[in-house]
Backbone atoms as SQL, in Angstrom:
CREATE TABLE atoms (id INTEGER PRIMARY KEY, chain TEXT, resi INTEGER, resn TEXT, atom TEXT, x REAL, y REAL, z REAL);
INSERT INTO atoms VALUES
  (1, 'A', 1, 'UNK', 'N', 121.026, 66.616, 74.647),
  (2, 'A', 1, 'UNK', 'CA', 119.995, 67.280, 75.433),
  (3, 'A', 1, 'UNK', 'C', 119.274, 66.249, 76.292),
  (4, 'A', 2, 'UNK', 'N', 119.164, 66.537, 77.558),
  (5, 'A', 2, 'UNK', 'CA', 118.524, 65.621, 78.492),
  (6, 'A', 2, 'UNK', 'C', 117.015, 65.753, 78.419),
  (7, 'A', 3, 'UNK', 'N', 116.329, 64.609, 78.456),
  (8, 'A', 3, 'UNK', 'CA', 114.864, 64.629, 78.452),
  (9, 'A', 3, 'UNK', 'C', 114.314, 64.388, 79.853),
  (10, 'A', 4, 'UNK', 'N', 115.193, 64.280, 80.820),
  (11, 'A', 4, 'UNK', 'CA', 114.791, 64.068, 82.201),
  (12, 'A', 4, 'UNK', 'C', 114.272, 65.376, 82.793),
  (13, 'A', 5, 'UNK', 'N', 112.994, 65.393, 83.194),
  (14, 'A', 5, 'UNK', 'CA', 112.399, 66.617, 83.737),
  (15, 'A', 5, 'UNK', 'C', 113.052, 67.037, 85.036),
  (16, 'A', 6, 'UNK', 'N', 113.524, 66.072, 85.803),
  (17, 'A', 6, 'UNK', 'CA', 114.147, 66.389, 87.090),
  (18, 'A', 6, 'UNK', 'C', 115.449, 67.162, 86.883),
  (19, 'A', 7, 'UNK', 'N', 116.182, 66.853, 85.829),
  (20, 'A', 7, 'UNK', 'CA', 117.453, 67.534, 85.600),
  (21, 'A', 7, 'UNK', 'C', 117.270, 68.866, 84.884),
  (22, 'A', 8, 'UNK', 'N', 116.046, 69.189, 84.467),
  (23, 'A', 8, 'UNK', 'CA', 115.769, 70.472, 83.842),
  (24, 'A', 8, 'UNK', 'C', 115.932, 71.570, 84.887),
  (25, 'A', 9, 'UNK', 'N', 116.832, 72.526, 84.664),
  (26, 'A', 9, 'UNK', 'CA', 117.105, 73.527, 85.702),
  (27, 'A', 9, 'UNK', 'C', 115.889, 74.375, 86.077),
  (28, 'A', 10, 'UNK', 'N', 115.041, 74.698, 85.131),
  (29, 'A', 10, 'UNK', 'CA', 113.852, 75.510, 85.430),
  (30, 'A', 10, 'UNK', 'C', 112.898, 74.730, 86.323),
  (31, 'A', 11, 'UNK', 'N', 112.648, 73.482, 85.979),
  (32, 'A', 11, 'UNK', 'CA', 111.745, 72.657, 86.774),
  (33, 'A', 11, 'UNK', 'C', 112.333, 72.397, 88.162),
  (34, 'A', 12, 'UNK', 'N', 113.641, 72.185, 88.224),
  (35, 'A', 12, 'UNK', 'CA', 114.315, 71.929, 89.500),
  (36, 'A', 12, 'UNK', 'C', 114.207, 73.159, 90.406),
  (37, 'A', 13, 'UNK', 'N', 114.408, 74.348, 89.858),
  (38, 'A', 13, 'UNK', 'CA', 114.315, 75.574, 90.651),
  (39, 'A', 13, 'UNK', 'C', 112.891, 75.831, 91.119),
  (40, 'A', 14, 'UNK', 'N', 111.909, 75.570, 90.258),
  (41, 'A', 14, 'UNK', 'CA', 110.514, 75.753, 90.668),
  (42, 'A', 14, 'UNK', 'C', 110.148, 74.773, 91.782),
  (43, 'A', 15, 'UNK', 'N', 110.619, 73.539, 91.673),
  (44, 'A', 15, 'UNK', 'CA', 110.358, 72.540, 92.708),
  (45, 'A', 15, 'UNK', 'C', 111.007, 72.953, 94.030),
  (46, 'A', 16, 'UNK', 'N', 112.239, 73.427, 93.963),
  (47, 'A', 16, 'UNK', 'CA', 112.938, 73.874, 95.173),
  (48, 'A', 16, 'UNK', 'C', 112.221, 75.067, 95.804),
  (49, 'A', 17, 'UNK', 'N', 111.717, 75.970, 94.966),
  (50, 'A', 17, 'UNK', 'CA', 111.005, 77.139, 95.485),
  (51, 'A', 17, 'UNK', 'C', 109.705, 76.708, 96.170),
  (52, 'A', 18, 'UNK', 'N', 108.997, 75.769, 95.572),
  (53, 'A', 18, 'UNK', 'CA', 107.772, 75.257, 96.205),
  (54, 'A', 18, 'UNK', 'C', 108.097, 74.603, 97.547),
  (55, 'A', 19, 'UNK', 'N', 109.198, 73.873, 97.604),
  (56, 'A', 19, 'UNK', 'CA', 109.626, 73.258, 98.872),
  (57, 'A', 19, 'UNK', 'C', 109.900, 74.326, 99.931),
  (58, 'A', 20, 'UNK', 'N', 110.558, 75.432, 99.536),
  (59, 'A', 20, 'UNK', 'CA', 110.849, 76.509, 100.487),
  (60, 'A', 20, 'UNK', 'C', 109.555, 77.160, 100.974),
  (61, 'A', 21, 'UNK', 'N', 108.575, 77.300, 100.077),
  (62, 'A', 21, 'UNK', 'CA', 107.291, 77.875, 100.481),
  (63, 'A', 21, 'UNK', 'C', 106.574, 76.968, 101.483),
  (64, 'A', 22, 'UNK', 'N', 106.649, 75.662, 101.259),
  (65, 'A', 22, 'UNK', 'CA', 106.032, 74.720, 102.199),
  (66, 'A', 22, 'UNK', 'C', 106.722, 74.807, 103.554),
  (67, 'A', 23, 'UNK', 'N', 108.044, 74.916, 103.545),
  (68, 'A', 23, 'UNK', 'CA', 108.784, 75.045, 104.801),
  (69, 'A', 23, 'UNK', 'C', 108.363, 76.319, 105.536),
  (70, 'A', 24, 'UNK', 'N', 108.240, 77.410, 104.811),
  (71, 'A', 24, 'UNK', 'CA', 107.849, 78.672, 105.449),
  (72, 'A', 24, 'UNK', 'C', 106.414, 78.595, 105.976),
  (73, 'A', 25, 'UNK', 'N', 105.531, 77.947, 105.228),
  (74, 'A', 25, 'UNK', 'CA', 104.150, 77.803, 105.677),
  (75, 'A', 25, 'UNK', 'C', 104.086, 76.998, 106.974),
  (76, 'A', 26, 'UNK', 'N', 104.902, 75.974, 107.085),
  (77, 'A', 26, 'UNK', 'CA', 104.951, 75.162, 108.294),
  (78, 'A', 26, 'UNK', 'C', 105.404, 76.000, 109.494),
  (79, 'A', 27, 'UNK', 'N', 106.398, 76.846, 109.290),
  (80, 'A', 27, 'UNK', 'CA', 106.891, 77.699, 110.369),
  (81, 'A', 27, 'UNK', 'C', 105.810, 78.700, 110.790),
  (82, 'A', 28, 'UNK', 'N', 105.121, 79.287, 109.822),
  (83, 'A', 28, 'UNK', 'CA', 104.055, 80.245, 110.140),
  (84, 'A', 28, 'UNK', 'C', 102.923, 79.541, 110.896),
  (85, 'A', 29, 'UNK', 'N', 102.564, 78.337, 110.467),
  (86, 'A', 29, 'UNK', 'CA', 101.520, 77.573, 111.160),
  (87, 'A', 29, 'UNK', 'C', 101.941, 77.265, 112.601),
  (88, 'A', 30, 'UNK', 'N', 103.212, 76.986, 112.809),
  (89, 'A', 30, 'UNK', 'CA', 103.726, 76.745, 114.161),
  (90, 'A', 30, 'UNK', 'C', 103.610, 78.013, 115.010),
  (91, 'A', 31, 'UNK', 'N', 103.895, 79.156, 114.404),
  (92, 'A', 31, 'UNK', 'CA', 103.726, 80.425, 115.122),
  (93, 'A', 31, 'UNK', 'C', 102.279, 80.605, 115.564),
  (94, 'A', 32, 'UNK', 'N', 101.344, 80.361, 114.659),
  (95, 'A', 32, 'UNK', 'CA', 99.923, 80.519, 114.981),
  (96, 'A', 32, 'UNK', 'C', 99.526, 79.539, 116.085),
  (97, 'A', 33, 'UNK', 'N', 100.028, 78.321, 116.005),
  (98, 'A', 33, 'UNK', 'CA', 99.698, 77.314, 117.014),
  (99, 'A', 33, 'UNK', 'C', 100.218, 77.709, 118.403),
  (100, 'A', 34, 'UNK', 'N', 101.261, 78.519, 118.434),
  (101, 'A', 34, 'UNK', 'CA', 101.863, 78.933, 119.709),
  (102, 'A', 34, 'UNK', 'C', 101.506, 80.360, 120.101),
  (103, 'A', 35, 'UNK', 'N', 100.450, 80.888, 119.536),
  (104, 'A', 35, 'UNK', 'CA', 100.088, 82.287, 119.789),
  (105, 'A', 35, 'UNK', 'C', 99.782, 82.551, 121.260),
  (106, 'A', 36, 'UNK', 'N', 99.345, 81.539, 121.999),
  (107, 'A', 36, 'UNK', 'CA', 99.035, 81.709, 123.420),
  (108, 'A', 36, 'UNK', 'C', 100.073, 81.084, 124.345),
  (109, 'A', 37, 'UNK', 'N', 101.212, 80.695, 123.802),
  (110, 'A', 37, 'UNK', 'CA', 102.271, 80.096, 124.613),
  (111, 'A', 37, 'UNK', 'C', 103.145, 81.198, 125.213),
  (112, 'A', 38, 'UNK', 'N', 103.140, 81.339, 126.532),
  (113, 'A', 38, 'UNK', 'CA', 103.961, 82.389, 127.153),
  (114, 'A', 38, 'UNK', 'C', 105.435, 82.240, 126.790),
  (115, 'A', 39, 'UNK', 'N', 106.054, 83.357, 126.420),
  (116, 'A', 39, 'UNK', 'CA', 107.476, 83.362, 126.109),
  (117, 'A', 39, 'UNK', 'C', 107.833, 82.904, 124.703),
  (118, 'A', 40, 'UNK', 'N', 106.869, 82.438, 123.926),
  (119, 'A', 40, 'UNK', 'CA', 107.173, 81.964, 122.568),
  (120, 'A', 40, 'UNK', 'C', 107.534, 83.155, 121.693),
  (121, 'A', 41, 'UNK', 'N', 108.565, 82.995, 120.891),
  (122, 'A', 41, 'UNK', 'CA', 109.006, 84.038, 119.965),
  (123, 'A', 41, 'UNK', 'C', 108.712, 83.598, 118.536),
  (124, 'A', 42, 'UNK', 'N', 108.132, 84.498, 117.754),
  (125, 'A', 42, 'UNK', 'CA', 107.807, 84.208, 116.358),
  (126, 'A', 42, 'UNK', 'C', 109.067, 83.842, 115.589),
  (127, 'A', 43, 'UNK', 'N', 108.903, 82.896, 114.681),
  (128, 'A', 43, 'UNK', 'CA', 110.020, 82.437, 113.865),
  (129, 'A', 43, 'UNK', 'C', 109.665, 82.627, 112.388),
  (130, 'A', 44, 'UNK', 'N', 110.687, 82.631, 111.556),
  (131, 'A', 44, 'UNK', 'CA', 110.490, 82.709, 110.111),
  (132, 'A', 44, 'UNK', 'C', 111.663, 82.001, 109.451),
  (133, 'A', 45, 'UNK', 'N', 111.515, 81.724, 108.187),
  (134, 'A', 45, 'UNK', 'CA', 112.569, 81.081, 107.414),
  (135, 'A', 45, 'UNK', 'C', 113.318, 82.175, 106.669),
  (136, 'A', 46, 'UNK', 'N', 114.613, 82.208, 106.866),
  (137, 'A', 46, 'UNK', 'CA', 115.427, 83.185, 106.158),
  (138, 'A', 46, 'UNK', 'C', 116.278, 82.468, 105.122),
  (139, 'A', 47, 'UNK', 'N', 116.354, 83.078, 103.953),
  (140, 'A', 47, 'UNK', 'CA', 117.141, 82.527, 102.863),
  (141, 'A', 47, 'UNK', 'C', 118.160, 83.554, 102.425),
  (142, 'A', 48, 'UNK', 'N', 119.310, 83.060, 102.038),
  (143, 'A', 48, 'UNK', 'CA', 120.345, 83.944, 101.527),
  (144, 'A', 48, 'UNK', 'C', 119.885, 84.548, 100.217),
  (145, 'A', 49, 'UNK', 'N', 120.184, 85.801, 100.031),
  (146, 'A', 49, 'UNK', 'CA', 119.890, 86.455, 98.761),
  (147, 'A', 49, 'UNK', 'C', 121.153, 86.399, 97.922),
  (148, 'A', 50, 'UNK', 'N', 121.163, 85.528, 96.942),
  (149, 'A', 50, 'UNK', 'CA', 122.353, 85.327, 96.126),
  (150, 'A', 50, 'UNK', 'C', 122.401, 86.261, 94.924),
  (151, 'A', 51, 'UNK', 'N', 121.491, 87.245, 94.873),
  (152, 'A', 51, 'UNK', 'CA', 121.474, 88.163, 93.745),
  (153, 'A', 51, 'UNK', 'C', 122.776, 88.929, 93.641),
  (154, 'A', 52, 'UNK', 'N', 123.288, 89.384, 94.769),
  (155, 'A', 52, 'UNK', 'CA', 124.545, 90.133, 94.757),
  (156, 'A', 52, 'UNK', 'C', 125.670, 89.284, 94.173),
  (157, 'A', 53, 'UNK', 'N', 125.730, 88.014, 94.576),
  (158, 'A', 53, 'UNK', 'CA', 126.756, 87.113, 94.047),
  (159, 'A', 53, 'UNK', 'C', 126.562, 86.886, 92.552),
  (160, 'A', 54, 'UNK', 'N', 125.301, 86.712, 92.130),
  (161, 'A', 54, 'UNK', 'CA', 125.021, 86.472, 90.720),
  (162, 'A', 54, 'UNK', 'C', 125.412, 87.676, 89.862),
  (163, 'A', 55, 'UNK', 'N', 125.310, 88.868, 90.423),
  (164, 'A', 55, 'UNK', 'CA', 125.671, 90.077, 89.690),
  (165, 'A', 55, 'UNK', 'C', 127.134, 90.458, 89.892),
  (166, 'A', 56, 'UNK', 'N', 127.881, 89.584, 90.519),
  (167, 'A', 56, 'UNK', 'CA', 129.308, 89.836, 90.705),
  (168, 'A', 56, 'UNK', 'C', 129.610, 90.878, 91.764),
  (169, 'A', 57, 'UNK', 'N', 128.745, 90.979, 92.759),
  (170, 'A', 57, 'UNK', 'CA', 128.999, 91.921, 93.848),
  (171, 'A', 57, 'UNK', 'C', 128.778, 93.371, 93.460),
  (172, 'A', 58, 'UNK', 'N', 127.901, 93.630, 92.496),
  (173, 'A', 58, 'UNK', 'CA', 127.702, 94.993, 92.015),
  (174, 'A', 58, 'UNK', 'C', 126.584, 95.742, 92.724),
  (175, 'A', 59, 'UNK', 'N', 125.901, 95.099, 93.685),
  (176, 'A', 59, 'UNK', 'CA', 124.827, 95.781, 94.397),
  (177, 'A', 59, 'UNK', 'C', 125.406, 96.688, 95.477),
  (178, 'A', 60, 'UNK', 'N', 124.888, 97.909, 95.548),
  (179, 'A', 60, 'UNK', 'CA', 125.350, 98.866, 96.526),
  (180, 'A', 60, 'UNK', 'C', 124.145, 99.559, 97.153),
  (181, 'A', 61, 'UNK', 'N', 124.249, 99.870, 98.440),
  (182, 'A', 61, 'UNK', 'CA', 123.190, 100.615, 99.124),
  (183, 'A', 61, 'UNK', 'C', 123.282, 102.064, 98.695),
  (184, 'A', 62, 'UNK', 'N', 122.179, 102.587, 98.167),
  (185, 'A', 62, 'UNK', 'CA', 122.137, 103.987, 97.765),
  (186, 'A', 62, 'UNK', 'C', 121.379, 104.829, 98.776),
  (187, 'A', 63, 'UNK', 'N', 120.815, 104.165, 99.784),
  (188, 'A', 63, 'UNK', 'CA', 120.049, 104.853, 100.813),
  (189, 'A', 63, 'UNK', 'C', 120.276, 104.106, 102.117),
  (190, 'A', 64, 'UNK', 'N', 120.450, 104.809, 103.221),
  (191, 'A', 64, 'UNK', 'CA', 120.699, 104.116, 104.492),
  (192, 'A', 64, 'UNK', 'C', 119.534, 103.252, 104.949),
  (193, 'A', 65, 'UNK', 'N', 118.351, 103.448, 104.380),
  (194, 'A', 65, 'UNK', 'CA', 117.183, 102.642, 104.743),
  (195, 'A', 65, 'UNK', 'C', 117.126, 101.313, 103.999),
  (196, 'A', 66, 'UNK', 'N', 117.969, 101.116, 103.001),
  (197, 'A', 66, 'UNK', 'CA', 117.985, 99.854, 102.265),
  (198, 'A', 66, 'UNK', 'C', 118.546, 98.744, 103.139),
  (199, 'A', 67, 'UNK', 'N', 118.028, 97.527, 102.933),
  (200, 'A', 67, 'UNK', 'CA', 118.544, 96.374, 103.668),
  (201, 'A', 67, 'UNK', 'C', 119.908, 96.004, 103.132),
  (202, 'A', 68, 'UNK', 'N', 120.777, 95.555, 104.017),
  (203, 'A', 68, 'UNK', 'CA', 122.133, 95.200, 103.597),
  (204, 'A', 68, 'UNK', 'C', 122.245, 93.760, 103.152),
  (205, 'A', 69, 'UNK', 'N', 121.439, 92.873, 103.726),
  (206, 'A', 69, 'UNK', 'CA', 121.564, 91.455, 103.408),
  (207, 'A', 69, 'UNK', 'C', 122.651, 90.773, 104.205),
  (208, 'A', 70, 'UNK', 'N', 123.362, 91.529, 105.054),
  (209, 'A', 70, 'UNK', 'CA', 124.428, 90.946, 105.878),
  (210, 'A', 70, 'UNK', 'C', 123.836, 89.997, 106.900),
  (211, 'A', 71, 'UNK', 'N', 124.525, 88.932, 107.155),
  (212, 'A', 71, 'UNK', 'CA', 124.138, 88.025, 108.218),
  (213, 'A', 71, 'UNK', 'C', 123.060, 87.024, 107.838),
  (214, 'A', 72, 'UNK', 'N', 122.637, 86.992, 106.589),
  (215, 'A', 72, 'UNK', 'CA', 121.638, 86.013, 106.196),
  (216, 'A', 72, 'UNK', 'C', 122.295, 84.660, 106.024),
  (217, 'A', 73, 'UNK', 'N', 121.653, 83.611, 106.471),
  (218, 'A', 73, 'UNK', 'CA', 122.231, 82.288, 106.305),
  (219, 'A', 73, 'UNK', 'C', 122.253, 81.876, 104.845),
  (220, 'A', 74, 'UNK', 'N', 123.081, 80.922, 104.498),
  (221, 'A', 74, 'UNK', 'CA', 123.235, 80.528, 103.102),
  (222, 'A', 74, 'UNK', 'C', 122.085, 79.668, 102.597),
  (223, 'A', 75, 'UNK', 'N', 121.322, 79.056, 103.472),
  (224, 'A', 75, 'UNK', 'CA', 120.188, 78.249, 103.037),
  (225, 'A', 75, 'UNK', 'C', 118.975, 78.572, 103.878),
  (226, 'A', 76, 'UNK', 'N', 117.903, 77.799, 103.686),
  (227, 'A', 76, 'UNK', 'CA', 116.716, 78.010, 104.493),
  (228, 'A', 76, 'UNK', 'C', 117.000, 77.647, 105.940),
  (229, 'A', 77, 'UNK', 'N', 116.802, 78.580, 106.832),
  (230, 'A', 77, 'UNK', 'CA', 117.084, 78.353, 108.237),
  (231, 'A', 77, 'UNK', 'C', 115.984, 79.003, 109.053),
  (232, 'A', 78, 'UNK', 'N', 115.505, 78.306, 110.072),
  (233, 'A', 78, 'UNK', 'CA', 114.459, 78.844, 110.924),
  (234, 'A', 78, 'UNK', 'C', 115.113, 79.703, 111.993),
  (235, 'A', 79, 'UNK', 'N', 114.666, 80.954, 112.053),
  (236, 'A', 79, 'UNK', 'CA', 115.258, 81.894, 112.992),
  (237, 'A', 79, 'UNK', 'C', 114.164, 82.696, 113.684),
  (238, 'A', 80, 'UNK', 'N', 114.454, 83.140, 114.902),
  (239, 'A', 80, 'UNK', 'CA', 113.526, 84.022, 115.600),
  (240, 'A', 80, 'UNK', 'C', 113.480, 85.367, 114.892),
  (241, 'A', 81, 'UNK', 'N', 112.274, 85.944, 114.822),
  (242, 'A', 81, 'UNK', 'CA', 112.106, 87.261, 114.223),
  (243, 'A', 81, 'UNK', 'C', 112.440, 88.297, 115.286),
  (244, 'A', 82, 'UNK', 'N', 113.337, 89.190, 114.970),
  (245, 'A', 82, 'UNK', 'CA', 113.794, 90.204, 115.929),
  (246, 'A', 82, 'UNK', 'C', 112.912, 91.451, 115.856),
  (247, 'A', 83, 'UNK', 'N', 112.929, 92.214, 116.922),
  (248, 'A', 83, 'UNK', 'CA', 112.317, 93.538, 116.999),
  (249, 'A', 83, 'UNK', 'C', 110.801, 93.557, 116.806),
  (250, 'A', 84, 'UNK', 'N', 110.123, 92.491, 117.202),
  (251, 'A', 84, 'UNK', 'CA', 108.666, 92.505, 117.197),
  (252, 'A', 84, 'UNK', 'C', 108.183, 92.868, 118.590),
  (253, 'A', 85, 'UNK', 'N', 107.112, 93.639, 118.684),
  (254, 'A', 85, 'UNK', 'CA', 106.603, 93.972, 120.019),
  (255, 'A', 85, 'UNK', 'C', 106.070, 92.736, 120.728),
  (256, 'A', 86, 'UNK', 'N', 106.380, 92.625, 121.998),
  (257, 'A', 86, 'UNK', 'CA', 105.927, 91.493, 122.807),
  (258, 'A', 86, 'UNK', 'C', 104.753, 91.912, 123.681),
  (259, 'A', 87, 'UNK', 'N', 103.916, 90.936, 123.982),
  (260, 'A', 87, 'UNK', 'CA', 102.830, 91.165, 124.932),
  (261, 'A', 87, 'UNK', 'C', 103.378, 90.974, 126.350),
  (262, 'A', 88, 'UNK', 'N', 102.512, 91.118, 127.330),
  (263, 'A', 88, 'UNK', 'CA', 102.937, 90.968, 128.727),
  (264, 'A', 88, 'UNK', 'C', 103.479, 89.577, 129.032),
  (265, 'A', 89, 'UNK', 'N', 103.012, 88.564, 128.303),
  (266, 'A', 89, 'UNK', 'CA', 103.501, 87.201, 128.531),
  (267, 'A', 89, 'UNK', 'C', 104.778, 86.908, 127.733),
  (268, 'A', 90, 'UNK', 'N', 105.360, 87.962, 127.126),
  (269, 'A', 90, 'UNK', 'CA', 106.610, 87.885, 126.347),
  (270, 'A', 90, 'UNK', 'C', 106.466, 87.096, 125.053),
  (271, 'A', 91, 'UNK', 'N', 105.246, 86.868, 124.598),
  (272, 'A', 91, 'UNK', 'CA', 104.986, 86.235, 123.311),
  (273, 'A', 91, 'UNK', 'C', 104.867, 87.360, 122.288),
  (274, 'A', 92, 'UNK', 'N', 105.519, 87.212, 121.125),
  (275, 'A', 92, 'UNK', 'CA', 105.476, 88.283, 120.132),
  (276, 'A', 92, 'UNK', 'C', 104.785, 87.878, 118.827),
  (277, 'A', 93, 'UNK', 'N', 103.986, 86.823, 118.856),
  (278, 'A', 93, 'UNK', 'CA', 103.277, 86.374, 117.657),
  (279, 'A', 93, 'UNK', 'C', 102.066, 87.269, 117.434),
  (280, 'A', 94, 'UNK', 'N', 101.943, 87.795, 116.221),
  (281, 'A', 94, 'UNK', 'CA', 100.801, 88.613, 115.837),
  (282, 'A', 94, 'UNK', 'C', 99.986, 87.840, 114.805),
  (283, 'A', 95, 'UNK', 'N', 98.721, 87.611, 115.102),
  (284, 'A', 95, 'UNK', 'CA', 97.863, 86.870, 114.180),
  (285, 'A', 95, 'UNK', 'C', 97.740, 87.601, 112.842),
  (286, 'A', 96, 'UNK', 'N', 97.657, 88.916, 112.868),
  (287, 'A', 96, 'UNK', 'CA', 97.574, 89.683, 111.617),
  (288, 'A', 96, 'UNK', 'C', 98.824, 89.497, 110.763),
  (289, 'A', 97, 'UNK', 'N', 99.996, 89.549, 111.399),
  (290, 'A', 97, 'UNK', 'CA', 101.256, 89.380, 110.673),
  (291, 'A', 97, 'UNK', 'C', 101.351, 87.976, 110.067),
  (292, 'A', 98, 'UNK', 'N', 100.984, 86.968, 110.851),
  (293, 'A', 98, 'UNK', 'CA', 101.066, 85.587, 110.375),
  (294, 'A', 98, 'UNK', 'C', 100.040, 85.329, 109.263),
  (295, 'A', 99, 'UNK', 'N', 98.840, 85.899, 109.390),
  (296, 'A', 99, 'UNK', 'CA', 97.814, 85.726, 108.345),
  (297, 'A', 99, 'UNK', 'C', 98.263, 86.376, 107.036),
  (298, 'A', 100, 'UNK', 'N', 98.927, 87.519, 107.142),
  (299, 'A', 100, 'UNK', 'CA', 99.460, 88.179, 105.942),
  (300, 'A', 100, 'UNK', 'C', 100.513, 87.310, 105.272),
  (301, 'A', 101, 'UNK', 'N', 101.395, 86.716, 106.087),
  (302, 'A', 101, 'UNK', 'CA', 102.427, 85.831, 105.522),
  (303, 'A', 101, 'UNK', 'C', 101.797, 84.611, 104.863),
  (304, 'A', 102, 'UNK', 'N', 100.764, 84.036, 105.493),
  (305, 'A', 102, 'UNK', 'CA', 100.096, 82.878, 104.895),
  (306, 'A', 102, 'UNK', 'C', 99.458, 83.240, 103.560),
  (307, 'A', 103, 'UNK', 'N', 98.856, 84.415, 103.462),
  (308, 'A', 103, 'UNK', 'CA', 98.257, 84.854, 102.204),
  (309, 'A', 103, 'UNK', 'C', 99.333, 85.038, 101.130),
  (310, 'A', 104, 'UNK', 'N', 100.445, 85.626, 101.507),
  (311, 'A', 104, 'UNK', 'CA', 101.552, 85.817, 100.562),
  (312, 'A', 104, 'UNK', 'C', 102.082, 84.466, 100.068),
  (313, 'A', 105, 'UNK', 'N', 102.251, 83.537, 100.993),
  (314, 'A', 105, 'UNK', 'CA', 102.744, 82.200, 100.632),
  (315, 'A', 105, 'UNK', 'C', 101.772, 81.528, 99.667),
  (316, 'A', 106, 'UNK', 'N', 100.477, 81.626, 99.944),
  (317, 'A', 106, 'UNK', 'CA', 99.464, 81.009, 99.083),
  (318, 'A', 106, 'UNK', 'C', 99.514, 81.583, 97.670),
  (319, 'A', 107, 'UNK', 'N', 99.672, 82.900, 97.558),
  (320, 'A', 107, 'UNK', 'CA', 99.747, 83.539, 96.234),
  (321, 'A', 107, 'UNK', 'C', 100.992, 83.079, 95.494),
  (322, 'A', 108, 'UNK', 'N', 102.126, 83.073, 96.183),
  (323, 'A', 108, 'UNK', 'CA', 103.380, 82.641, 95.546),
  (324, 'A', 108, 'UNK', 'C', 103.323, 81.173, 95.128),
  (325, 'A', 109, 'UNK', 'N', 102.744, 80.336, 95.991),
  (326, 'A', 109, 'UNK', 'CA', 102.644, 78.913, 95.686),
  (327, 'A', 109, 'UNK', 'C', 101.760, 78.702, 94.461),
  (328, 'A', 110, 'UNK', 'N', 100.617, 79.370, 94.444),
  (329, 'A', 110, 'UNK', 'CA', 99.681, 79.236, 93.327),
  (330, 'A', 110, 'UNK', 'C', 100.317, 79.686, 92.013),
  (331, 'A', 111, 'UNK', 'N', 100.988, 80.828, 92.039),
  (332, 'A', 111, 'UNK', 'CA', 101.623, 81.338, 90.821),
  (333, 'A', 111, 'UNK', 'C', 102.717, 80.394, 90.329),
  (334, 'A', 112, 'UNK', 'N', 103.527, 79.883, 91.245),
  (335, 'A', 112, 'UNK', 'CA', 104.607, 78.971, 90.858),
  (336, 'A', 112, 'UNK', 'C', 104.045, 77.651, 90.339),
  (337, 'A', 113, 'UNK', 'N', 103.001, 77.128, 90.991),
  (338, 'A', 113, 'UNK', 'CA', 102.379, 75.889, 90.530),
  (339, 'A', 113, 'UNK', 'C', 101.779, 76.074, 89.138),
  (340, 'A', 114, 'UNK', 'N', 101.207, 77.230, 88.873),
  (341, 'A', 114, 'UNK', 'CA', 100.660, 77.496, 87.536),
  (342, 'A', 114, 'UNK', 'C', 101.766, 77.552, 86.493),
  (343, 'A', 115, 'UNK', 'N', 102.897, 78.169, 86.836),
  (344, 'A', 115, 'UNK', 'CA', 104.033, 78.199, 85.908),
  (345, 'A', 115, 'UNK', 'C', 104.560, 76.792, 85.659),
  (346, 'A', 116, 'UNK', 'N', 104.593, 75.989, 86.699),
  (347, 'A', 116, 'UNK', 'CA', 105.056, 74.605, 86.589),
  (348, 'A', 116, 'UNK', 'C', 104.140, 73.830, 85.637),
  (349, 'A', 117, 'UNK', 'N', 102.824, 73.987, 85.833),
  (350, 'A', 117, 'UNK', 'CA', 101.860, 73.304, 84.964),
  (351, 'A', 117, 'UNK', 'C', 101.981, 73.774, 83.520),
  (352, 'A', 118, 'UNK', 'N', 102.182, 75.068, 83.314),
  (353, 'A', 118, 'UNK', 'CA', 102.354, 75.596, 81.969),
  (354, 'A', 118, 'UNK', 'C', 103.594, 75.008, 81.308),
  (355, 'A', 119, 'UNK', 'N', 104.661, 74.897, 82.090),
  (356, 'A', 119, 'UNK', 'CA', 105.901, 74.309, 81.562),
  (357, 'A', 119, 'UNK', 'C', 105.679, 72.839, 81.168),
  (358, 'A', 120, 'UNK', 'N', 104.960, 72.084, 82.009),
  (359, 'A', 120, 'UNK', 'CA', 104.649, 70.692, 81.679),
  (360, 'A', 120, 'UNK', 'C', 103.765, 70.591, 80.438),
  (361, 'A', 121, 'UNK', 'N', 102.791, 71.491, 80.340),
  (362, 'A', 121, 'UNK', 'CA', 101.905, 71.498, 79.169),
  (363, 'A', 121, 'UNK', 'C', 102.695, 71.787, 77.894),
  (364, 'A', 122, 'UNK', 'N', 103.662, 72.705, 77.972),
  (365, 'A', 122, 'UNK', 'CA', 104.502, 73.026, 76.822),
  (366, 'A', 122, 'UNK', 'C', 105.339, 71.825, 76.412),
  (367, 'A', 123, 'UNK', 'N', 105.894, 71.128, 77.379),
  (368, 'A', 123, 'UNK', 'CA', 106.695, 69.936, 77.091),
  (369, 'A', 123, 'UNK', 'C', 105.806, 68.853, 76.465),
  (370, 'A', 124, 'UNK', 'N', 104.616, 68.672, 77.016),
  (371, 'A', 124, 'UNK', 'CA', 103.680, 67.675, 76.478),
  (372, 'A', 124, 'UNK', 'C', 103.324, 68.007, 75.043),
  (373, 'A', 125, 'UNK', 'N', 103.048, 69.260, 74.740),
  (374, 'A', 125, 'UNK', 'CA', 102.712, 69.663, 73.363),
  (375, 'A', 125, 'UNK', 'C', 103.887, 69.393, 72.425),
  (376, 'A', 126, 'UNK', 'N', 105.094, 69.659, 72.888),
  (377, 'A', 126, 'UNK', 'CA', 106.277, 69.400, 72.046),
  (378, 'A', 126, 'UNK', 'C', 106.424, 67.924, 71.745),
  (379, 'A', 127, 'UNK', 'N', 106.129, 67.086, 72.737),
  (380, 'A', 127, 'UNK', 'CA', 106.208, 65.633, 72.545),
  (381, 'A', 127, 'UNK', 'C', 105.144, 65.160, 71.567),
  (382, 'A', 128, 'UNK', 'N', 103.921, 65.666, 71.738),
  (383, 'A', 128, 'UNK', 'CA', 102.820, 65.231, 70.885),
  (384, 'A', 128, 'UNK', 'C', 102.973, 65.711, 69.442),
  (385, 'A', 129, 'UNK', 'N', 103.593, 66.849, 69.224),
  (386, 'A', 129, 'UNK', 'CA', 103.819, 67.337, 67.870),
  (387, 'A', 129, 'UNK', 'C', 104.867, 66.515, 67.150),
  (388, 'A', 130, 'UNK', 'N', 105.702, 65.826, 67.893),
  (389, 'A', 130, 'UNK', 'CA', 106.755, 65.001, 67.296),
  (390, 'A', 130, 'UNK', 'C', 106.257, 63.663, 66.785),
  (391, 'A', 131, 'UNK', 'N', 104.993, 63.337, 67.027),
  (392, 'A', 131, 'UNK', 'CA', 104.439, 62.039, 66.590),
  (393, 'A', 131, 'UNK', 'C', 104.213, 62.002, 65.114);
């Protein structure tokens, strides 16, 4: 059994998720910074949803309104957001939309950081009980 925290799959996944949240926050901040730039198109980070692969391809659309997941990149990739209404200057950044995304990112980051701290506290307690 490895005692290296970096090689712990749970800790590694939480760290990777926090990194993805930071990347998305940076993209959202860039959108806000360009809210008055004529022609600027809002961007977001898209990640592949590997749930279908993990379940062996057993996911099926039961309603035509469900998302298909087709065309998503395999990793975090910055892409223009399609089908957003544009203003007269052809900029489609909405401050309300970006503020909502920032709030969501903050909640996810906080929850993940708390889980990370709890995991570290559990490991610390296990070490201290072994003395």
